[in-house]
C-alpha positions in Angstrom: -38.3 -10.2 10.3 -40.0 -11.1 7.1 -42.0 -13.9 8.6 -44.6 -11.3 9.6 -45.1 -10.3 6.0 -46.0 -13.1 3.6 -45.6 -10.8 0.6 -42.2 -9.8 1.5 -41.1 -13.2 2.6 -42.2 -15.0 -0.6 -40.8 -12.2 -2.8 -37.4 -12.6 -1.3 -37.6 -16.4 -1.5 -38.6 -16.3 -5.2 -35.9 -13.8 -6.1 -33.3 -15.9 -4.3 -34.3 -19.0 -6.1 -34.1 -17.2 -9.5 -30.8 -15.6 -8.5 -29.2 -18.9 -7.4 -30.6 -20.5 -10.5 -29.0 -17.9 -12.7 -25.5 -18.0 -11.0 -25.6 -21.8 -11.2 -26.4 -21.6 -14.9 -23.5 -19.2 -15.4 -21.3 -21.6 -13.5 -22.3 -24.4 -15.8 -21.7 -22.2 -18.8 -18.2 -21.3 -17.5 -17.2 -25.0 -17.3 -15.9 -24.7 -20.9 -13.3 -22.2 -19.8 -12.3 -24.1 -16.7 -10.6 -27.2 -18.2 -7.1 -25.9 -17.4 -5.6 -24.4 -14.2 -5.0 -21.1 -15.9 -8.6 -21.0 -17.2 -10.1 -22.0 -13.9 -8.0 -19.4 -12.0 -8.2 -16.4 -14.3 -10.3 -17.0 -17.5 -7.9 -14.6 -19.1 -9.4 -12.7 -22.0 -12.9 -14.4 -21.7 -14.6 -11.6 -19.8 -15.1 -8.0 -20.8 -12.7 -5.7 -18.9 -15.6 -3.4 -17.8 -17.3 -6.4 -16.2 -14.0 -7.5 -14.7 -13.7 -4.0 -13.1 -17.2 -4.2 -11.6 -16.2 -7.7 -10.4 -13.1 -6.3 -8.7 -15.2 -3.6 -6.9 -17.8 -6.2 -5.8 -15.2 -8.6 -4.5 -13.5 -5.7 -2.6 -16.7 -4.7 -0.9 -18.2 -8.0 0.6 -20.1 -8.4 3.8 -17.6 -6.1 5.4 -18.8 -2.9 3.6 -22.5 -3.9 3.4 -23.0 -5.2 6.9 -19.8 -5.0 9.1 -18.7 -1.4 8.6 -22.3 0.0 8.7 -22.5 -2.0 12.0 -19.4 -0.2 13.2 -21.0 3.1 12.2 -24.0 2.2 14.2 -21.8 1.6 17.2 -19.1 4.3 16.9 -20.7 7.0 14.7 -19.2 9.3 12.0 -15.5 8.5 12.7 -16.1 5.3 10.7 -16.4 7.4 7.6 -12.6 7.5 7.5 -12.7 3.9 6.6 -15.4 4.1 3.8 -14.0 7.2 2.2 -10.5 5.6 2.2 -12.0 2.5 0.5 -12.6 4.5 -2.7 -10.0 7.3 -2.6 -7.0 5.5 -1.2 -7.6 2.1 -2.6 -8.3 3.3 -6.1 -5.1 5.3 -6.1 -3.3 2.2 -5.1 -5.0 0.2 -7.9 -3.9 2.8 -10.4 -0.3 2.6 -9.1 0.0 -1.2 -8.9 -2.0 -2.5 -11.8 0.1 -1.9 -14.9 3.4 -3.1 -13.4 1.8 -6.2 -11.9 0.1 -7.0 -15.2 3.4 -6.5 -17.1 5.3 -8.8 -14.8 2.6 -11.4 -15.3 3.0 -11.0 -19.1 6.8 -11.3 -18.8 6.5 -14.5 -16.8 4.1 -16.1 -19.2 1.8 -18.5 -17.5 0.8 -16.8 -14.2 -2.4 -17.8 -12.6 -2.2 -16.6 -8.9 -0.4 -14.1 -6.7 1.8 -16.8 -5.1 2.9 -17.9 -8.5 3.6 -14.3 -9.5 5.8 -13.8 -6.4 7.5 -17.2 -6.9 8.5 -16.2 -10.5 9.4 -12.7 -9.6 11.9 -13.9 -7.0 12.7 -17.3 -8.7 11.7 -19.0 -5.4 9.3 -22.0 -5.1 9.8 -21.8 -1.3 8.3 -18.3 -1.4 5.4 -19.5 -3.6 4.5 -22.3 -1.1 4.8 -20.0 1.9 2.5 -17.4 0.4 0.0 -20.1 -0.3 0.1 -21.2 3.4 -0.4 -17.5 4.4 -3.4 -17.2 2.1 -5.1 -19.9 4.3 -5.8 -17.0 6.6 -8.5 -16.1 4.1 -10.6 -19.0 5.6 -11.4 -16.5 8.4 -12.4 -14.0 5.7 -14.7 -16.6 4.3 -16.1 -17.2 7.8 -16.9 -13.5 8.0 -18.9 -13.8 4.7 -20.7 -16.9 6.0 -21.7 -15.1 9.2 -22.9 -12.1 7.2 -25.0 -14.2 4.9 -26.5 -16.3 7.8 -27.3 -13.0 9.6 -29.3 -11.8 6.6 -31.2 -15.1 6.3 -31.9 -15.2 10.1 -32.9 -11.5 10.3 -34.9 -11.3 7.1 -36.4 -14.7 6.4 -36.2 -16.4 9.8 -33.9 -19.2 8.6 -31.9 -20.4 11.6 -28.3 -19.3 11.7 -26.9 -22.8 11.2 -28.9 -23.5 8.0 -28.2 -20.1 6.6 -24.5 -20.9 6.7 -25.0 -24.3 5.0 -27.1 -22.7 2.2 -24.5 -20.0 1.5 -21.6 -22.4 1.5 -23.3 -25.0 -0.7 -24.5 -22.5 -3.4 -21.1 -20.8 -3.7 -19.1 -24.0 -3.9 -21.5 -25.3 -6.6 -21.1 -22.5 -9.1 -17.4 -21.9 -8.5 -16.7 -25.6 -8.8 -18.5 -25.6 -12.1 -17.3 -22.4 -13.7 -14.2 -21.2 -11.9 -13.0 -17.6 -12.6 -15.4 -17.1 -15.5 -18.4 -17.8 -13.4 -17.0 -15.8 -10.5 -16.3 -12.7 -12.6 -19.6 -12.8 -14.5 -21.7 -13.2 -11.4 -19.6 -10.6 -9.5 -20.0 -8.1 -12.2 -23.8 -8.5 -12.1 -23.7 -8.4 -8.3 -21.6 -5.2 -8.4 -24.4 -3.5 -10.4 -27.1 -4.7 -7.9 -24.9 -3.5 -5.0 -24.5 0.0 -6.6 -28.3 0.3 -7.0 -28.8 -0.9 -3.4 -26.3 1.7 -2.1 -28.0 4.6 -4.0 -31.4 3.6 -2.7 -30.1 3.6 0.9 -29.1 7.3 0.6 -32.3 8.3 -1.2 -34.3 6.7 1.6 -32.9 9.2 4.1 -35.3 11.8 2.7 -38.3 9.9 4.2 -36.8 8.1 7.1 -34.7 11.0 8.6 -36.4 13.8 6.8 -35.4 17.5 6.7 -35.3 17.9 2.9 -31.9 19.2 1.7 -30.8 19.5 5.3 -31.2 15.7 5.8 -27.6 15.2 6.7 -27.7 18.0 9.3 -30.8 16.4 10.8 -29.0 13.0 10.8 -26.1 14.6 12.6 -28.4 16.2 15.2 -30.1 12.8 15.8 -26.7 11.1 16.4 -25.6 13.9 18.7 -28.7 13.7 20.8 -28.0 10.0 21.5 -24.3 10.5 22.2 -22.1 13.5 21.2 -19.2 11.1 20.7 -21.1 9.6 17.7 -20.5 12.8 15.6 -16.8 13.3 16.3 -14.3 13.2 13.4 -12.1 11.1 15.8 -13.9 8.6 17.9 -13.8 8.5 21.7 -13.4 4.8 21.6 -13.3 2.0 19.0 -10.8 1.5 16.2 -10.8 5.2 15.0 -9.9 6.9 18.3 -6.7 8.7 17.3 -5.1 10.4 14.3 -2.5 7.6 14.2 -5.1 4.9 14.1 -6.9 6.7 11.2 -3.6 7.0 9.3 -3.1 3.3 9.9 -6.5 2.6 8.4 -5.6 4.5 5.3 -2.4 2.4 5.1 -4.5 -0.7 5.3 -6.8 0.4 2.6 -3.9 1.4 0.3 -2.5 -2.1 0.8 -5.8 -3.9 0.6 -5.8 -4.1 -3.2 -2.8 -6.4 -2.9 -5.1 -9.2 -1.5 -4.7 -12.3 -3.7 -8.4 -12.6 -4.6 -8.3 -9.0 -5.9 -5.0 -8.9 -7.8 -6.0 -12.1 -9.6 -8.5 -10.0 -11.4 -5.6 -8.1 -13.1 -4.2 -11.4 -14.4 -7.5 -12.0 -16.2 -6.9 -9.0 -18.5 -5.7 -10.0 -21.9 -4.1 -6.8 -23.3 -2.5 -3.7 -21.8 -5.1 -1.5 -23.5 -7.9 -3.2 -21.5 -6.3 -2.1 -18.2 -7.9 1.4 -18.6 -11.5 0.3 -18.8 -10.8 -2.2 -16.0 -9.5 0.4 -13.6 -12.1 3.0 -14.5 -15.0 0.5 -14.1 -13.5 -0.6 -10.7 -13.2 2.9 -9.5 -16.7 4.0 -10.5 -18.5 1.0 -9.0 -16.3 1.1 -5.9 -17.0 4.8 -5.3 -20.7 4.1 -5.1 -20.8 0.9 -3.1 -18.0 1.8 -0.6 -19.2 5.3 0.5 -23.0 5.1 0.7 -23.9 2.0 2.7 -22.3 3.3 5.9 -24.8 6.1 6.0 -27.5 3.5 6.4 -25.7 2.3 9.6 -25.8 5.9 10.9 -29.5 6.3 10.1 -30.3 3.0 11.8 -28.7 4.3 15.0 -31.0 7.2 15.0 -34.1 5.2 14.1 -33.4 2.0 16.0 -31.0 2.8 18.8 -31.4 -0.4 20.8 -30.6 -3.2 18.4 -29.1 -6.4 20.0 -26.6 -6.9 17.3 -24.9 -4.0 15.5 -24.5 -6.2 12.4 -28.3 -6.2 12.1 -28.4 -2.4 11.4 -28.6 -2.6 7.6 -31.1 -5.5 7.4 -33.4 -3.9 9.9 -33.1 -0.5 8.3 -34.0 -1.9 4.9 -37.0 -3.9 6.1 -38.4 -0.9 8.0 -37.8 1.8 5.5 -38.8 0.5 2.1 -42.0 -0.9 0.5 -42.1 -4.7 0.4 -41.0 -5.3 -3.2 -38.2 -2.7 -3.1 -37.0 -4.1 0.3 -37.0 -7.6 -1.2 -34.8 -6.5 -4.2 -32.4 -4.7 -1.8 -32.1 -7.7 0.4 -31.1 -9.8 -2.6 -28.6 -7.0 -3.4 -27.1 -7.3 0.0 -26.9 -11.1 -0.3 -25.1 -10.6 -3.6 -22.6 -8.3 -1.9 -21.7 -11.1 0.4 -21.5 -13.8 -2.3 -19.4 -11.5 -4.5 -16.4 -11.8 -2.1 -17.1 -15.3 -0.9 -16.7 -16.7 -4.4 -13.5 -14.7 -5.0 -12.0 -15.9 -1.8 -12.9 -19.6 -2.4 -11.4 -19.3 -5.9 -8.3 -17.6 -4.6 -7.6 -20.1 -1.8 -8.4 -23.3 -3.8 -6.5 -22.3 -6.9 -3.5 -21.6 -4.7 -3.8 -25.0 -3.1 -3.8 -26.7 -6.5 -1.5 -24.4 -8.4 1.0 -23.2 -5.8 1.0 -26.0 -3.3 0.3 -29.3 -5.1 1.8 -28.3 -8.5 5.1 -27.1 -6.8 5.5 -29.9 -4.2 4.2 -32.9 -6.1 7.1 -33.2 -8.5 9.6 -32.8 -5.6 7.9 -35.4 -3.4 7.0 -37.9 -6.1 9.4 -40.9 -6.6 8.9 -40.7 -10.4 8.7 -37.9 -12.9 5.2 -36.5 -13.5 4.4 -35.5 -17.1 3.4 -31.9 -17.5 -0.1 -32.7 -18.8 -0.7 -35.1 -15.9 0.5 -32.5 -13.4 -1.8 -29.9 -15.0 -4.8 -32.3 -14.7 -4.0 -33.3 -11.2 -3.4 -29.8 -9.9 -6.8 -28.7 -11.4 -8.5 -31.6 -9.7 -6.8 -30.7 -6.4 -8.0 -27.1 -6.8 -11.6 -28.1 -7.5 -11.6 -30.8 -4.8 -10.2 -28.5 -2.2 -13.4 -26.4 -2.6 -15.2 -29.0 -0.5 -12.4 -29.1 2.2 -12.2 -25.3 2.5 -16.0 -25.0 2.5 -16.3 -27.5 5.4 -13.5 -25.8 7.3 -15.2 -22.4 7.0 -18.5 -24.0 7.9 -17.0 -25.4 11.1 -15.4 -22.0 12.1 -18.7 -20.2 11.3 -20.8 -22.1 13.8 -19.9 -19.7 16.6 -21.0 -16.2 15.7 -18.2 -13.6 16.3 -18.8 -10.4 18.3 -18.0 -8.2 15.3 -18.2 -9.3 11.6 -16.0 -6.4 10.5 -13.2 -7.1 13.0 -13.0 -10.8 12.0 -12.7 -10.0 8.3 -10.2 -7.3 8.9 -8.1 -9.5 11.1 -7.8 -12.1 8.3 -6.8 -9.8 5.5 -4.5 -7.7 7.7 -2.4 -10.9 8.5 -2.0 -11.6 4.8 -1.2 -8.0 3.9 1.4 -7.7 6.7 3.3 -10.6 5.1 3.1 -9.8 1.3 3.2 -6.0 1.1 7.0 -5.7 1.3 7.7 -8.5 -1.2 5.3 -7.1 -3.7 6.1 -3.4 -3.3 9.9 -3.7 -3.2 9.7 -6.3 -6.0 8.4 -3.5 -8.2 10.8 -0.7 -7.4 14.0 -2.1 -6.0 16.5 -4.1 -8.1 18.2 -5.6 -5.1 14.9 -7.2 -3.7 15.5 -10.9 -3.6 14.1 -14.2 -2.4 15.9 -14.2 0.9 14.6 -10.8 1.9 11.1 -11.6 0.6 10.8 -14.8 2.7 12.2 -13.1 5.8 9.7 -10.2 5.3 6.8 -12.6 4.8 7.5 -14.5 8.0 8.3 -11.3 10.0 5.2 -9.4 8.9 2.6 -12.1 9.4 4.1 -13.5 12.6 4.4 -10.1 14.3 0.8 -9.3 13.3 -0.5 -12.5 14.9 1.6 -11.9 18.0 0.6 -8.3 18.3 -3.1 -9.1 18.1 -3.3 -12.5 19.9 -1.4 -11.3 22.9 -3.0 -7.8 22.8 0.4 -6.1 22.6 -1.1 -3.6 20.2 -4.9 -3.5 20.8 -5.8 -1.6 17.6 -5.8 -4.1 14.6 -4.9 -1.3 12.2 -1.9 -0.2 14.2 -0.9 -3.8 14.6 -0.8 -4.2 10.8 1.0 -0.9 10.3 3.9 -1.8 12.6 4.1 -5.4 11.4 4.3 -4.1 7.8 7.0 -1.5 8.7 9.0 -4.3 10.4 8.6 -6.5 7.2 9.9 -3.6 5.0 12.9 -3.1 7.3 13.8 -6.8 7.5 13.5 -7.2 3.7 15.6 -4.1 3.1 18.4 -5.3 5.4 18.5 -8.9 4.2 18.1 -8.1 0.5 20.8 -5.4 0.7 23.2 -7.9 2.3 22.6 -10.8 0.0 21.7 -9.4 -3.4 23.8 -10.2 -6.5 23.5 -9.7 -10.2 21.3 -12.8 -10.7 18.7 -11.3 -8.4 18.8 -7.9 -10.3 18.2 -9.7 -13.6 14.7 -10.6 -12.4 13.6 -6.9 -12.3 11.2 -5.9 -15.0 12.9 -4.0 -17.8 11.4 -0.7 -19.0 11.2 -2.0 -22.6 8.4 -4.5 -21.7 
C-alpha cells in the first residue's frame, strides 16, 4: 500500500488530480458537440479516426484486461493466454469483417446514433429497438465490474476505503460524460489508450529485473510457475474456465463476437467517411495488440513473486508497487486507473444514450395523448439521456457495494448475456436477405434468456460454453422463424451492393 511511502502516495494523488482535471476540462469542451442526441451519442466527424481507433481499443480493454484477466492468470496460469491472445487476433479479425458493412448500413439509414437504433432500422421494427435497449441494461453489471476494479486500485494503492473509491470513480465519470458526451469519451479514451499501451510495455520490460534470466526470462517465469504447481503451465487448465479444448474454442467465439457490444460498435458510427475506416481499424488493431497481450504476463509474474495474495485481482497493483521506482509506479497506477475509466465512460454513454434515444424517443410519441414536435422530442430525449446518467450511476453504485469473488467473471457474465441476444440479428442481418424482424426478436429473447437460465441454474457451469450454446440456439431460432415468415418487404431492407 502506498500509505507507507509518502513520495509515492502524493505523486499518485497529484497525478490523479491533474488527470481528473484534464478529463473534466475535455468534457466541458465537448459540450459544444453534445447539443443534439446524435452529437451526444456519436460526435460524428468531430474526432480524428486514429484517435477513435485508440478509443475503441481502450474501451475494449477495461478493468477486465488490466486487473481481472491478470487475476485469472495469477489463479489458473498460462491457459489464460488463450483469452488474451484471442483479444487481439480474433477480435481484430471480427472488427475488420464487420466494420465496413455496419458503417454502410448506418449511412444508408441516415440518422443512426446507437446499435439498438441500427437494428430497429435494419429490421424496420421499433419493438426490436426497445427490446435491445432493455437487454443493454445488462451493461450495468459491466459498469459494476469497472467500479469494483477502480475501488480495488484506490484501496490497494492509496488506502482509500472501498466504498469511497466507488463513489469517487462514479462521480468523476458521470461528470465528464454528462458534460461532453461522445466527444469527451473518445478524446479521453484515446489518451487513456496511449497510457495503457505504455503501462503494458513497462510490465513486460520489468520482468528482466523481477524474474531475471536475461533473454531466457520467459523460461525462468515458466519454471517458477511450474515449481508452485505444474498445472499453472499447461496449455489447457486443470480447472477454471479454460479446462478443455471446447471451452477454449468457446472463448474464441466470445472474443470474435465481443466487438458487437453496443459501446464498441457505436465508435464505428462516429466515423464520417468510408475512407476514415482504414485508419480507424489500423489504430484499433495496433493499440489493442499491445494492451491485450502484455498485461496478463504481469499476473503470471505476480504468482511467482507473491504467491499468497488474498485477492487475485490485487495481482497487478501489488506487482507494480513492488517492482518499479516510486515515480514510474505512480504513472503506471494512473495508467491502470485510466484503463478502467476508458470502458466505464463508454458503457455509461452506451446505456444512457439508448435510454434516451431508443426507449424514450420511441415510446414517448406512442404513449403521449398529443403529438410531440420533432424538435421537442429531440430535446427531451437528450435530456432523458443525460439525466439517466445519475440513475445508472446510482444503480451501479448500489450493486458495487458488495465486492464480487471475481471481477473478470462478473464482467464477462454481463457482456455474454448481451452478445447471446444480439449476435444472430446483427450477423444474419448482414448476410441473409430473408432475415426479418420476427426472427430477430425471437433470437434476441431466446439467446439472452437461455444464457441467464444456463448460468443462473448452473445447467452449464462454464460461462463461455453457456454463451456459445445460447448463441447457437439464437441462430437456429432466427433461421427457422425468418425462413417461415420472410416476404419481399423484408428482403428490400437488405443493403444493396451499390451503396
